[in-house]
PDB file of N, CA, C and O in Angstrom, chain B, residues numbered from 101:
ATOM      1  N   MET B 101     -43.101  17.331  16.395  1.00  0.00           N
ATOM      2  CA  MET B 101     -41.790  17.553  16.971  1.00  0.00           C
ATOM      3  C   MET B 101     -40.943  16.282  16.923  1.00  0.00           C
ATOM      4  O   MET B 101     -39.742  16.353  16.664  1.00  0.00           O
ATOM      5  N   LYS B 102     -41.552  15.122  17.169  1.00  0.00           N
ATOM      6  CA  LYS B 102     -40.819  13.867  17.129  1.00  0.00           C
ATOM      7  C   LYS B 102     -40.276  13.606  15.733  1.00  0.00           C
ATOM      8  O   LYS B 102     -39.183  13.065  15.569  1.00  0.00           O
ATOM      9  N   PHE B 103     -41.043  13.994  14.741  1.00  0.00           N
ATOM     10  CA  PHE B 103     -40.624  13.811  13.355  1.00  0.00           C
ATOM     11  C   PHE B 103     -39.318  14.552  13.093  1.00  0.00           C
ATOM     12  O   PHE B 103     -38.410  13.992  12.479  1.00  0.00           O
ATOM     13  N   TRP B 104     -39.206  15.782  13.541  1.00  0.00           N
ATOM     14  CA  TRP B 104     -38.008  16.589  13.299  1.00  0.00           C
ATOM     15  C   TRP B 104     -36.808  16.054  14.080  1.00  0.00           C
ATOM     16  O   TRP B 104     -35.672  16.149  13.617  1.00  0.00           O
ATOM     17  N   ARG B 105     -37.054  15.505  15.235  1.00  0.00           N
ATOM     18  CA  ARG B 105     -35.965  14.892  16.005  1.00  0.00           C
ATOM     19  C   ARG B 105     -35.411  13.677  15.264  1.00  0.00           C
ATOM     20  O   ARG B 105     -34.200  13.457  15.222  1.00  0.00           O
ATOM     21  N   LYS B 106     -36.316  12.899  14.684  1.00  0.00           N
ATOM     22  CA  LYS B 106     -35.870  11.733  13.924  1.00  0.00           C
ATOM     23  C   LYS B 106     -35.052  12.171  12.714  1.00  0.00           C
ATOM     24  O   LYS B 106     -34.009  11.586  12.419  1.00  0.00           O
ATOM     25  N   ILE B 107     -35.520  13.189  12.021  1.00  0.00           N
ATOM     26  CA  ILE B 107     -34.803  13.715  10.855  1.00  0.00           C
ATOM     27  C   ILE B 107     -33.416  14.210  11.276  1.00  0.00           C
ATOM     28  O   ILE B 107     -32.423  13.928  10.606  1.00  0.00           O
ATOM     29  N   LEU B 108     -33.356  14.933  12.366  1.00  0.00           N
ATOM     30  CA  LEU B 108     -32.084  15.454  12.876  1.00  0.00           C
ATOM     31  C   LEU B 108     -31.157  14.303  13.253  1.00  0.00           C
ATOM     32  O   LEU B 108     -29.971  14.337  12.926  1.00  0.00           O
ATOM     33  N   PHE B 109     -31.672  13.296  13.930  1.00  0.00           N
ATOM     34  CA  PHE B 109     -30.883  12.149  14.336  1.00  0.00           C
ATOM     35  C   PHE B 109     -30.321  11.412  13.122  1.00  0.00           C
ATOM     36  O   PHE B 109     -29.136  11.080  13.095  1.00  0.00           O
ATOM     37  N   VAL B 110     -31.144  11.157  12.137  1.00  0.00           N
ATOM     38  CA  VAL B 110     -30.707  10.454  10.927  1.00  0.00           C
ATOM     39  C   VAL B 110     -29.660  11.286  10.184  1.00  0.00           C
ATOM     40  O   VAL B 110     -28.662  10.745   9.709  1.00  0.00           O
ATOM     41  N   THR B 111     -29.880  12.574  10.085  1.00  0.00           N
ATOM     42  CA  THR B 111     -28.928  13.457   9.412  1.00  0.00           C
ATOM     43  C   THR B 111     -27.580  13.433  10.110  1.00  0.00           C
ATOM     44  O   THR B 111     -26.543  13.327   9.456  1.00  0.00           O
ATOM     45  N   LEU B 112     -27.587  13.529  11.432  1.00  0.00           N
ATOM     46  CA  LEU B 112     -26.338  13.491  12.190  1.00  0.00           C
ATOM     47  C   LEU B 112     -25.642  12.133  12.049  1.00  0.00           C
ATOM     48  O   LEU B 112     -24.417  12.068  11.957  1.00  0.00           O
ATOM     49  N   ALA B 113     -26.415  11.070  12.034  1.00  0.00           N
ATOM     50  CA  ALA B 113     -25.844   9.734  11.867  1.00  0.00           C
ATOM     51  C   ALA B 113     -25.166   9.609  10.504  1.00  0.00           C
ATOM     52  O   ALA B 113     -24.068   9.061  10.406  1.00  0.00           O
ATOM     53  N   VAL B 114     -25.803  10.107   9.468  1.00  0.00           N
ATOM     54  CA  VAL B 114     -25.225  10.057   8.119  1.00  0.00           C
ATOM     55  C   VAL B 114     -23.941  10.875   8.063  1.00  0.00           C
ATOM     56  O   VAL B 114     -22.948  10.430   7.487  1.00  0.00           O
ATOM     57  N   ILE B 115     -23.949  12.041   8.644  1.00  0.00           N
ATOM     58  CA  ILE B 115     -22.750  12.886   8.664  1.00  0.00           C
ATOM     59  C   ILE B 115     -21.612  12.178   9.400  1.00  0.00           C
ATOM     60  O   ILE B 115     -20.465  12.219   8.955  1.00  0.00           O
ATOM     61  N   LEU B 116     -21.920  11.541  10.504  1.00  0.00           N
ATOM     62  CA  LEU B 116     -20.910  10.817  11.269  1.00  0.00           C
ATOM     63  C   LEU B 116     -20.326   9.669  10.455  1.00  0.00           C
ATOM     64  O   LEU B 116     -19.109   9.478  10.441  1.00  0.00           O
ATOM     65  N   VAL B 117     -21.159   8.920   9.792  1.00  0.00           N
ATOM     66  CA  VAL B 117     -20.688   7.804   8.967  1.00  0.00           C
ATOM     67  C   VAL B 117     -19.794   8.317   7.841  1.00  0.00           C
ATOM     68  O   VAL B 117     -18.737   7.738   7.588  1.00  0.00           O
ATOM     69  N   ILE B 118     -20.185   9.362   7.178  1.00  0.00           N
ATOM     70  CA  ILE B 118     -19.383   9.936   6.097  1.00  0.00           C
ATOM     71  C   ILE B 118     -18.028  10.409   6.627  1.00  0.00           C
ATOM     72  O   ILE B 118     -16.997  10.188   5.993  1.00  0.00           O
ATOM     73  N   ALA B 119     -18.037  11.050   7.776  1.00  0.00           N
ATOM     74  CA  ALA B 119     -16.783  11.522   8.369  1.00  0.00           C
ATOM     75  C   ALA B 119     -15.869  10.359   8.716  1.00  0.00           C
ATOM     76  O   ALA B 119     -14.663  10.433   8.479  1.00  0.00           O
ATOM     77  N   LEU B 120     -16.415   9.298   9.267  1.00  0.00           N
ATOM     78  CA  LEU B 120     -15.605   8.134   9.631  1.00  0.00           C
ATOM     79  C   LEU B 120     -15.038   7.436   8.400  1.00  0.00           C
ATOM     80  O   LEU B 120     -13.881   7.016   8.402  1.00  0.00           O
ATOM     81  N   VAL B 121     -15.836   7.311   7.366  1.00  0.00           N
ATOM     82  CA  VAL B 121     -15.375   6.666   6.134  1.00  0.00           C
ATOM     83  C   VAL B 121     -14.243   7.475   5.517  1.00  0.00           C
ATOM     84  O   VAL B 121     -13.247   6.897   5.082  1.00  0.00           O
ATOM     85  N   SER B 122     -14.369   8.763   5.468  1.00  0.00           N
ATOM     86  CA  SER B 122     -13.316   9.592   4.872  1.00  0.00           C
ATOM     87  C   SER B 122     -12.061   9.573   5.727  1.00  0.00           C
ATOM     88  O   SER B 122     -10.953   9.666   5.199  1.00  0.00           O
ATOM     89  N   LEU B 123     -12.214   9.454   7.026  1.00  0.00           N
ATOM     90  CA  LEU B 123     -11.070   9.384   7.929  1.00  0.00           C
ATOM     91  C   LEU B 123     -10.320   8.075   7.715  1.00  0.00           C
ATOM     92  O   LEU B 123      -9.092   8.070   7.630  1.00  0.00           O
ATOM     93  N   VAL B 124     -11.041   6.976   7.629  1.00  0.00           N
ATOM     94  CA  VAL B 124     -10.426   5.666   7.447  1.00  0.00           C
ATOM     95  C   VAL B 124      -9.787   5.562   6.068  1.00  0.00           C
ATOM     96  O   VAL B 124      -8.662   5.075   5.953  1.00  0.00           O
ATOM     97  N   SER B 125     -10.466   6.002   5.033  1.00  0.00           N
ATOM     98  CA  SER B 125      -9.932   5.881   3.681  1.00  0.00           C
ATOM     99  C   SER B 125      -8.781   6.845   3.435  1.00  0.00           C
ATOM    100  O   SER B 125      -8.022   6.653   2.485  1.00  0.00           O
ATOM    101  N   GLY B 126      -8.632   7.849   4.238  1.00  0.00           N
ATOM    102  CA  GLY B 126      -7.572   8.830   4.070  1.00  0.00           C
ATOM    103  C   GLY B 126      -6.292   8.471   4.796  1.00  0.00           C
ATOM    104  O   GLY B 126      -5.360   9.275   4.834  1.00  0.00           O
ATOM    105  N   GLU B 127      -6.225   7.272   5.377  1.00  0.00           N
ATOM    106  CA  GLU B 127      -5.025   6.859   6.090  1.00  0.00           C
ATOM    107  C   GLU B 127      -3.852   6.760   5.133  1.00  0.00           C
ATOM    108  O   GLU B 127      -4.009   6.360   3.980  1.00  0.00           O
ATOM    109  N   GLU B 128      -2.694   7.122   5.613  1.00  0.00           N
ATOM    110  CA  GLU B 128      -1.474   7.064   4.825  1.00  0.00           C
ATOM    111  C   GLU B 128      -1.003   5.620   4.735  1.00  0.00           C
ATOM    112  O   GLU B 128      -0.920   4.925   5.748  1.00  0.00           O
ATOM    113  N   ILE B 129      -0.697   5.173   3.533  1.00  0.00           N
ATOM    114  CA  ILE B 129      -0.164   3.840   3.314  1.00  0.00           C
ATOM    115  C   ILE B 129       1.309   3.849   3.691  1.00  0.00           C
ATOM    116  O   ILE B 129       2.044   4.765   3.321  1.00  0.00           O
ATOM    117  N   GLU B 130       1.738   2.830   4.426  1.00  0.00           N
ATOM    118  CA  GLU B 130       3.141   2.746   4.794  1.00  0.00           C
ATOM    119  C   GLU B 130       3.978   2.502   3.547  1.00  0.00           C
ATOM    120  O   GLU B 130       3.760   1.535   2.818  1.00  0.00           O
ATOM    121  N   LYS B 131       4.927   3.379   3.315  1.00  0.00           N
ATOM    122  CA  LYS B 131       5.804   3.265   2.147  1.00  0.00           C
ATOM    123  C   LYS B 131       6.925   2.279   2.451  1.00  0.00           C
ATOM    124  O   LYS B 131       7.436   2.222   3.570  1.00  0.00           O
ATOM    125  N   ILE B 132       7.296   1.509   1.441  1.00  0.00           N
ATOM    126  CA  ILE B 132       8.377   0.547   1.589  1.00  0.00           C
ATOM    127  C   ILE B 132       9.447   0.868   0.555  1.00  0.00           C
ATOM    128  O   ILE B 132       9.193   0.859  -0.650  1.00  0.00           O
ATOM    129  N   ASN B 133      10.648   1.152   1.050  1.00  0.00           N
ATOM    130  CA  ASN B 133      11.774   1.463   0.186  1.00  0.00           C
ATOM    131  C   ASN B 133      12.395   0.136  -0.259  1.00  0.00           C
ATOM    132  O   ASN B 133      13.019  -0.562   0.541  1.00  0.00           O
ATOM    133  N   ILE B 134      12.224  -0.201  -1.521  1.00  0.00           N
ATOM    134  CA  ILE B 134      12.717  -1.484  -2.007  1.00  0.00           C
ATOM    135  C   ILE B 134      14.242  -1.529  -2.103  1.00  0.00           C
ATOM    136  O   ILE B 134      14.806  -2.590  -2.368  1.00  0.00           O
ATOM    137  N   ASN B 135      14.915  -0.408  -1.894  1.00  0.00           N
ATOM    138  CA  ASN B 135      16.380  -0.390  -1.883  1.00  0.00           C
ATOM    139  C   ASN B 135      16.959  -0.682  -0.507  1.00  0.00           C
ATOM    140  O   ASN B 135      18.143  -0.997  -0.389  1.00  0.00           O
ATOM    141  N   THR B 136      16.149  -0.584   0.520  1.00  0.00           N
ATOM    142  CA  THR B 136      16.664  -0.795   1.878  1.00  0.00           C
ATOM    143  C   THR B 136      15.848  -1.788   2.694  1.00  0.00           C
ATOM    144  O   THR B 136      16.296  -2.220   3.756  1.00  0.00           O
ATOM    145  N   ALA B 137      14.679  -2.155   2.229  1.00  0.00           N
ATOM    146  CA  ALA B 137      13.782  -3.016   3.004  1.00  0.00           C
ATOM    147  C   ALA B 137      14.335  -4.431   3.151  1.00  0.00           C
ATOM    148  O   ALA B 137      14.974  -4.969   2.247  1.00  0.00           O
ATOM    149  N   SER B 138      14.070  -5.009   4.311  1.00  0.00           N
ATOM    150  CA  SER B 138      14.437  -6.399   4.568  1.00  0.00           C
ATOM    151  C   SER B 138      13.385  -7.316   3.956  1.00  0.00           C
ATOM    152  O   SER B 138      12.342  -6.855   3.494  1.00  0.00           O
ATOM    153  N   VAL B 139      13.661  -8.601   3.954  1.00  0.00           N
ATOM    154  CA  VAL B 139      12.693  -9.583   3.480  1.00  0.00           C
ATOM    155  C   VAL B 139      11.403  -9.459   4.283  1.00  0.00           C
ATOM    156  O   VAL B 139      10.311  -9.522   3.718  1.00  0.00           O
ATOM    157  N   GLU B 140      11.522  -9.284   5.598  1.00  0.00           N
ATOM    158  CA  GLU B 140      10.350  -9.159   6.464  1.00  0.00           C
ATOM    159  C   GLU B 140       9.504  -7.944   6.110  1.00  0.00           C
ATOM    160  O   GLU B 140       8.277  -7.997   6.195  1.00  0.00           O
ATOM    161  N   GLU B 141      10.143  -6.862   5.716  1.00  0.00           N
ATOM    162  CA  GLU B 141       9.399  -5.659   5.323  1.00  0.00           C
ATOM    163  C   GLU B 141       8.778  -5.828   3.940  1.00  0.00           C
ATOM    164  O   GLU B 141       7.653  -5.384   3.707  1.00  0.00           O
ATOM    165  N   LEU B 142       9.490  -6.456   3.037  1.00  0.00           N
ATOM    166  CA  LEU B 142       9.007  -6.622   1.664  1.00  0.00           C
ATOM    167  C   LEU B 142       7.781  -7.526   1.580  1.00  0.00           C
ATOM    168  O   LEU B 142       6.946  -7.348   0.693  1.00  0.00           O
ATOM    169  N   VAL B 143       7.661  -8.487   2.485  1.00  0.00           N
ATOM    170  CA  VAL B 143       6.495  -9.381   2.431  1.00  0.00           C
ATOM    171  C   VAL B 143       5.204  -8.665   2.814  1.00  0.00           C
ATOM    172  O   VAL B 143       4.123  -9.235   2.674  1.00  0.00           O
ATOM    173  N   GLN B 144       5.296  -7.432   3.292  1.00  0.00           N
ATOM    174  CA  GLN B 144       4.099  -6.634   3.570  1.00  0.00           C
ATOM    175  C   GLN B 144       3.428  -6.173   2.280  1.00  0.00           C
ATOM    176  O   GLN B 144       2.259  -5.788   2.291  1.00  0.00           O
ATOM    177  N   LEU B 145       4.163  -6.210   1.172  1.00  0.00           N
ATOM    178  CA  LEU B 145       3.590  -5.835  -0.117  1.00  0.00           C
ATOM    179  C   LEU B 145       2.626  -6.923  -0.572  1.00  0.00           C
ATOM    180  O   LEU B 145       2.821  -8.106  -0.292  1.00  0.00           O
ATOM    181  N   LYS B 146       1.591  -6.503  -1.273  1.00  0.00           N
ATOM    182  CA  LYS B 146       0.624  -7.460  -1.817  1.00  0.00           C
ATOM    183  C   LYS B 146       1.309  -8.327  -2.874  1.00  0.00           C
ATOM    184  O   LYS B 146       2.081  -7.833  -3.695  1.00  0.00           O
ATOM    185  N   TRP B 147       1.019  -9.606  -2.839  1.00  0.00           N
ATOM    186  CA  TRP B 147       1.492 -10.591  -3.807  1.00  0.00           C
ATOM    187  C   TRP B 147       2.984 -10.877  -3.693  1.00  0.00           C
ATOM    188  O   TRP B 147       3.548 -11.560  -4.548  1.00  0.00           O
ATOM    189  N   ILE B 148       3.627 -10.368  -2.654  1.00  0.00           N
ATOM    190  CA  ILE B 148       5.050 -10.621  -2.469  1.00  0.00           C
ATOM    191  C   ILE B 148       5.215 -11.473  -1.209  1.00  0.00           C
ATOM    192  O   ILE B 148       5.048 -11.002  -0.084  1.00  0.00           O
ATOM    193  N   GLY B 149       5.543 -12.726  -1.437  1.00  0.00           N
ATOM    194  CA  GLY B 149       5.809 -13.638  -0.328  1.00  0.00           C
ATOM    195  C   GLY B 149       7.301 -13.675  -0.041  1.00  0.00           C
ATOM    196  O   GLY B 149       8.073 -12.938  -0.655  1.00  0.00           O
ATOM    197  N   PRO B 150       7.708 -14.526   0.885  1.00  0.00           N
ATOM    198  CA  PRO B 150       9.129 -14.606   1.249  1.00  0.00           C
ATOM    199  C   PRO B 150      10.045 -14.932   0.060  1.00  0.00           C
ATOM    200  O   PRO B 150      11.155 -14.407  -0.028  1.00  0.00           O
ATOM    201  N   LYS B 151       9.591 -15.777  -0.832  1.00  0.00           N
ATOM    202  CA  LYS B 151      10.397 -16.162  -1.999  1.00  0.00           C
ATOM    203  C   LYS B 151      10.693 -14.952  -2.883  1.00  0.00           C
ATOM    204  O   LYS B 151      11.838 -14.728  -3.275  1.00  0.00           O
ATOM    205  N   TYR B 152       9.663 -14.179  -3.191  1.00  0.00           N
ATOM    206  CA  TYR B 152       9.865 -13.003  -4.041  1.00  0.00           C
ATOM    207  C   TYR B 152      10.583 -11.877  -3.303  1.00  0.00           C
ATOM    208  O   TYR B 152      11.360 -11.131  -3.899  1.00  0.00           O
ATOM    209  N   ALA B 153      10.321 -11.761  -2.020  1.00  0.00           N
ATOM    210  CA  ALA B 153      11.031 -10.755  -1.223  1.00  0.00           C
ATOM    211  C   ALA B 153      12.531 -11.044  -1.235  1.00  0.00           C
ATOM    212  O   ALA B 153      13.346 -10.130  -1.361  1.00  0.00           O
ATOM    213  N   GLN B 154      12.885 -12.306  -1.104  1.00  0.00           N
ATOM    214  CA  GLN B 154      14.299 -12.688  -1.152  1.00  0.00           C
ATOM    215  C   GLN B 154      14.887 -12.385  -2.527  1.00  0.00           C
ATOM    216  O   GLN B 154      16.039 -11.963  -2.628  1.00  0.00           O
ATOM    217  N   ARG B 155      14.111 -12.596  -3.579  1.00  0.00           N
ATOM    218  CA  ARG B 155      14.590 -12.278  -4.937  1.00  0.00           C
ATOM    219  C   ARG B 155      14.862 -10.784  -5.092  1.00  0.00           C
ATOM    220  O   ARG B 155      15.822 -10.388  -5.753  1.00  0.00           O
ATOM    221  N   ILE B 156      14.014  -9.955  -4.479  1.00  0.00           N
ATOM    222  CA  ILE B 156      14.215  -8.502  -4.545  1.00  0.00           C
ATOM    223  C   ILE B 156      15.533  -8.139  -3.879  1.00  0.00           C
ATOM    224  O   ILE B 156      16.321  -7.374  -4.433  1.00  0.00           O
ATOM    225  N   VAL B 157      15.775  -8.684  -2.693  1.00  0.00           N
ATOM    226  CA  VAL B 157      17.020  -8.399  -1.959  1.00  0.00           C
ATOM    227  C   VAL B 157      18.229  -8.870  -2.776  1.00  0.00           C
ATOM    228  O   VAL B 157      19.209  -8.137  -2.909  1.00  0.00           O
ATOM    229  N   GLU B 158      18.164 -10.085  -3.319  1.00  0.00           N
ATOM    230  CA  GLU B 158      19.277 -10.620  -4.107  1.00  0.00           C
ATOM    231  C   GLU B 158      19.512  -9.798  -5.373  1.00  0.00           C
ATOM    232  O   GLU B 158      20.657  -9.582  -5.772  1.00  0.00           O
ATOM    233  N   TYR B 159      18.435  -9.343  -6.001  1.00  0.00           N
ATOM    234  CA  TYR B 159      18.560  -8.530  -7.211  1.00  0.00           C
ATOM    235  C   TYR B 159      19.316  -7.241  -6.911  1.00  0.00           C
ATOM    236  O   TYR B 159      20.243  -6.877  -7.635  1.00  0.00           O
ATOM    237  N   ARG B 160      18.923  -6.557  -5.853  1.00  0.00           N
ATOM    238  CA  ARG B 160      19.581  -5.268  -5.564  1.00  0.00           C
ATOM    239  C   ARG B 160      21.016  -5.467  -5.083  1.00  0.00           C
ATOM    240  O   ARG B 160      21.866  -4.605  -5.306  1.00  0.00           O
ATOM    241  N   GLU B 161      21.299  -6.603  -4.419  1.00  0.00           N
ATOM    242  CA  GLU B 161      22.683  -6.874  -4.009  1.00  0.00           C
ATOM    243  C   GLU B 161      23.562  -7.127  -5.229  1.00  0.00           C
ATOM    244  O   GLU B 161      24.728  -6.733  -5.253  1.00  0.00           O
ATOM    245  N   LYS B 162      23.007  -7.777  -6.230  1.00  0.00           N
ATOM    246  CA  LYS B 162      23.761  -8.113  -7.441  1.00  0.00           C
ATOM    247  C   LYS B 162      23.858  -6.934  -8.408  1.00  0.00           C
ATOM    248  O   LYS B 162      24.904  -6.721  -9.020  1.00  0.00           O
ATOM    249  N   ASN B 163      22.769  -6.163  -8.550  1.00  0.00           N
ATOM    250  CA  ASN B 163      22.682  -5.124  -9.582  1.00  0.00           C
ATOM    251  C   ASN B 163      22.719  -3.694  -9.062  1.00  0.00           C
ATOM    252  O   ASN B 163      22.699  -2.752  -9.855  1.00  0.00           O
ATOM    253  N   GLY B 164      22.771  -3.519  -7.776  1.00  0.00           N
ATOM    254  CA  GLY B 164      22.741  -2.177  -7.207  1.00  0.00           C
ATOM    255  C   GLY B 164      21.311  -1.729  -6.958  1.00  0.00           C
ATOM    256  O   GLY B 164      20.365  -2.470  -7.225  1.00  0.00           O
ATOM    257  N   PRO B 165      21.158  -0.521  -6.450  1.00  0.00           N
ATOM    258  CA  PRO B 165      19.816  -0.044  -6.079  1.00  0.00           C
ATOM    259  C   PRO B 165      18.908   0.151  -7.289  1.00  0.00           C
ATOM    260  O   PRO B 165      19.362   0.408  -8.404  1.00  0.00           O
ATOM    261  N   PHE B 166      17.616   0.019  -7.029  1.00  0.00           N
ATOM    262  CA  PHE B 166      16.614   0.286  -8.061  1.00  0.00           C
ATOM    263  C   PHE B 166      16.596   1.791  -8.319  1.00  0.00           C
ATOM    264  O   PHE B 166      16.692   2.582  -7.381  1.00  0.00           O
ATOM    265  N   GLU B 167      16.476   2.184  -9.567  1.00  0.00           N
ATOM    266  CA  GLU B 167      16.462   3.604  -9.915  1.00  0.00           C
ATOM    267  C   GLU B 167      15.075   4.222  -9.765  1.00  0.00           C
ATOM    268  O   GLU B 167      14.940   5.384  -9.382  1.00  0.00           O
ATOM    269  N   LYS B 168      14.050   3.435 -10.069  1.00  0.00           N
ATOM    270  CA  LYS B 168      12.673   3.921  -9.954  1.00  0.00           C
ATOM    271  C   LYS B 168      11.804   2.775  -9.447  1.00  0.00           C
ATOM    272  O   LYS B 168      12.153   1.610  -9.640  1.00  0.00           O
ATOM    273  N   PRO B 169      10.691   3.081  -8.810  1.00  0.00           N
ATOM    274  CA  PRO B 169       9.858   2.036  -8.207  1.00  0.00           C
ATOM    275  C   PRO B 169       9.447   0.928  -9.173  1.00  0.00           C
ATOM    276  O   PRO B 169       9.427  -0.243  -8.794  1.00  0.00           O
ATOM    277  N   GLU B 170       9.124   1.277 -10.398  1.00  0.00           N
ATOM    278  CA  GLU B 170       8.664   0.255 -11.344  1.00  0.00           C
ATOM    279  C   GLU B 170       9.769  -0.715 -11.764  1.00  0.00           C
ATOM    280  O   GLU B 170       9.495  -1.725 -12.413  1.00  0.00           O
ATOM    281  N   ASP B 171      11.010  -0.413 -11.398  1.00  0.00           N
ATOM    282  CA  ASP B 171      12.105  -1.341 -11.682  1.00  0.00           C
ATOM    283  C   ASP B 171      11.963  -2.644 -10.901  1.00  0.00           C
ATOM    284  O   ASP B 171      12.692  -3.599 -11.167  1.00  0.00           O
ATOM    285  N   ILE B 172      11.052  -2.700  -9.957  1.00  0.00           N
ATOM    286  CA  ILE B 172      10.809  -3.947  -9.236  1.00  0.00           C
ATOM    287  C   ILE B 172      10.396  -5.048 -10.217  1.00  0.00           C
ATOM    288  O   ILE B 172      10.575  -6.234  -9.940  1.00  0.00           O
ATOM    289  N   MET B 173       9.850  -4.649 -11.352  1.00  0.00           N
ATOM    290  CA  MET B 173       9.441  -5.635 -12.356  1.00  0.00           C
ATOM    291  C   MET B 173      10.636  -6.279 -13.060  1.00  0.00           C
ATOM    292  O   MET B 173      10.456  -7.218 -13.836  1.00  0.00           O
ATOM    293  N   LEU B 174      11.844  -5.795 -12.806  1.00  0.00           N
ATOM    294  CA  LEU B 174      13.039  -6.424 -13.346  1.00  0.00           C
ATOM    295  C   LEU B 174      13.384  -7.707 -12.590  1.00  0.00           C
ATOM    296  O   LEU B 174      14.164  -8.531 -13.067  1.00  0.00           O
ATOM    297  N   VAL B 175      12.793  -7.863 -11.412  1.00  0.00           N
ATOM    298  CA  VAL B 175      13.022  -9.056 -10.599  1.00  0.00           C
ATOM    299  C   VAL B 175      12.208 -10.204 -11.170  1.00  0.00           C
ATOM    300  O   VAL B 175      11.018 -10.056 -11.449  1.00  0.00           O
ATOM    301  N   SER B 176      12.849 -11.334 -11.337  1.00  0.00           N
ATOM    302  CA  SER B 176      12.198 -12.513 -11.901  1.00  0.00           C
ATOM    303  C   SER B 176      10.934 -12.883 -11.121  1.00  0.00           C
ATOM    304  O   SER B 176      10.972 -13.058  -9.903  1.00  0.00           O
ATOM    305  N   GLY B 177       9.819 -12.999 -11.840  1.00  0.00           N
ATOM    306  CA  GLY B 177       8.552 -13.399 -11.234  1.00  0.00           C
ATOM    307  C   GLY B 177       7.666 -12.257 -10.776  1.00  0.00           C
ATOM    308  O   GLY B 177       6.515 -12.474 -10.398  1.00  0.00           O
ATOM    309  N   ILE B 178       8.193 -11.043 -10.806  1.00  0.00           N
ATOM    310  CA  ILE B 178       7.391  -9.882 -10.389  1.00  0.00           C
ATOM    311  C   ILE B 178       7.029  -9.101 -11.650  1.00  0.00           C
ATOM    312  O   ILE B 178       7.889  -8.535 -12.324  1.00  0.00           O
ATOM    313  N   GLY B 179       5.743  -9.090 -11.944  1.00  0.00           N
ATOM    314  CA  GLY B 179       5.293  -8.456 -13.175  1.00  0.00           C
ATOM    315  C   GLY B 179       4.358  -7.304 -12.942  1.00  0.00           C
ATOM    316  O   GLY B 179       4.245  -6.798 -11.825  1.00  0.00           O
ATOM    317  N   PRO B 180       3.677  -6.882 -14.006  1.00  0.00           N
ATOM    318  CA  PRO B 180       2.786  -5.730 -13.946  1.00  0.00           C
ATOM    319  C   PRO B 180       1.666  -5.864 -12.906  1.00  0.00           C
ATOM    320  O   PRO B 180       1.255  -4.874 -12.300  1.00  0.00           O
ATOM    321  N   ARG B 181       1.186  -7.066 -12.709  1.00  0.00           N
ATOM    322  CA  ARG B 181       0.091  -7.263 -11.748  1.00  0.00           C
ATOM    323  C   ARG B 181       0.538  -6.911 -10.323  1.00  0.00           C
ATOM    324  O   ARG B 181      -0.174  -6.216  -9.599  1.00  0.00           O
ATOM    325  N   ALA B 182       1.711  -7.393  -9.933  1.00  0.00           N
ATOM    326  CA  ALA B 182       2.250  -7.076  -8.598  1.00  0.00           C
ATOM    327  C   ALA B 182       2.598  -5.591  -8.505  1.00  0.00           C
ATOM    328  O   ALA B 182       2.383  -4.963  -7.469  1.00  0.00           O
ATOM    329  N   TRP B 183       3.134  -5.036  -9.589  1.00  0.00           N
ATOM    330  CA  TRP B 183       3.467  -3.613  -9.611  1.00  0.00           C
ATOM    331  C   TRP B 183       2.212  -2.762  -9.393  1.00  0.00           C
ATOM    332  O   TRP B 183       2.210  -1.854  -8.562  1.00  0.00           O
ATOM    333  N   GLU B 184       1.160  -3.057 -10.133  1.00  0.00           N
ATOM    334  CA  GLU B 184      -0.085  -2.286 -10.007  1.00  0.00           C
ATOM    335  C   GLU B 184      -0.666  -2.377  -8.599  1.00  0.00           C
ATOM    336  O   GLU B 184      -1.208  -1.398  -8.086  1.00  0.00           O
ATOM    337  N   ALA B 185      -0.556  -3.538  -7.978  1.00  0.00           N
ATOM    338  CA  ALA B 185      -1.101  -3.724  -6.634  1.00  0.00           C
ATOM    339  C   ALA B 185      -0.325  -2.949  -5.576  1.00  0.00           C
ATOM    340  O   ALA B 185      -0.849  -2.664  -4.499  1.00  0.00           O
ATOM    341  N   ASN B 186       0.933  -2.606  -5.885  1.00  0.00           N
ATOM    342  CA  ASN B 186       1.803  -2.006  -4.869  1.00  0.00           C
ATOM    343  C   ASN B 186       2.394  -0.653  -5.238  1.00  0.00           C
ATOM    344  O   ASN B 186       3.157  -0.090  -4.454  1.00  0.00           O
ATOM    345  N   LYS B 187       2.068  -0.122  -6.394  1.00  0.00           N
ATOM    346  CA  LYS B 187       2.764   1.084  -6.870  1.00  0.00           C
ATOM    347  C   LYS B 187       2.627   2.292  -5.948  1.00  0.00           C
ATOM    348  O   LYS B 187       3.498   3.161  -5.955  1.00  0.00           O
ATOM    349  N   ASP B 188       1.566   2.371  -5.162  1.00  0.00           N
ATOM    350  CA  ASP B 188       1.407   3.507  -4.242  1.00  0.00           C
ATOM    351  C   ASP B 188       2.213   3.319  -2.963  1.00  0.00           C
ATOM    352  O   ASP B 188       2.354   4.249  -2.169  1.00  0.00           O
ATOM    353  N   GLN B 189       2.734   2.132  -2.767  1.00  0.00           N
ATOM    354  CA  GLN B 189       3.434   1.821  -1.518  1.00  0.00           C
ATOM    355  C   GLN B 189       4.954   1.740  -1.716  1.00  0.00           C
ATOM    356  O   GLN B 189       5.702   1.874  -0.747  1.00  0.00           O
ATOM    357  N   ILE B 190       5.417   1.527  -2.935  1.00  0.00           N
ATOM    358  CA  ILE B 190       6.828   1.318  -3.203  1.00  0.00           C
ATOM    359  C   ILE B 190       7.536   2.639  -3.471  1.00  0.00           C
ATOM    360  O   ILE B 190       7.062   3.467  -4.250  1.00  0.00           O
ATOM    361  N   VAL B 191       8.688   2.825  -2.809  1.00  0.00           N
ATOM    362  CA  VAL B 191       9.545   3.986  -3.052  1.00  0.00           C
ATOM    363  C   VAL B 191      10.991   3.501  -3.210  1.00  0.00           C
ATOM    364  O   VAL B 191      11.312   2.364  -2.865  1.00  0.00           O
ATOM    365  N   VAL B 192      11.846   4.365  -3.729  1.00  0.00           N
ATOM    366  CA  VAL B 192      13.278   4.030  -3.902  1.00  0.00           C
ATOM    367  C   VAL B 192      14.174   5.130  -3.341  1.00  0.00           C
ATOM    368  O   VAL B 192      15.327   5.242  -3.757  1.00  0.00           O
ATOM    369  N   GLU B 193      13.697   5.913  -2.445  1.00  0.00           N
ATOM    370  CA  GLU B 193      14.439   7.058  -1.886  1.00  0.00           C
ATOM    371  C   GLU B 193      15.718   6.630  -1.211  1.00  0.00           C
ATOM    372  O   GLU B 193      16.453   7.470  -0.692  1.00  0.00           O
TER     373      GLU B 193
END
C-alpha cells in the first residue's frame, strides 16, 4: 500500500509541476507600440537602452509613424539581432 501512495504522490507532483510550467510560460508578453511608447517604455525591450530608445523616438518624430514592426530596423544601430529578440513584443497599432 505504501508503494502505491508513493506512486500517486510522485504522479501528482509531476502533474503539478507541468501545470505550473505551462502557466508561467503561457504568460502574455507586454506589447510595446513603437509609435507611441516613451523612452522609458522602449528601454523595456531587449537590447534597447536609453540611447537607442531616444533614437527610436527621434526617428518617428522626424519620419512619421512606423508602418510595420520590423521598420524599427530603420533606426540607426538597431539591426536584425535586436528585431529578432523583440519581434513578439513590438507593435505599431
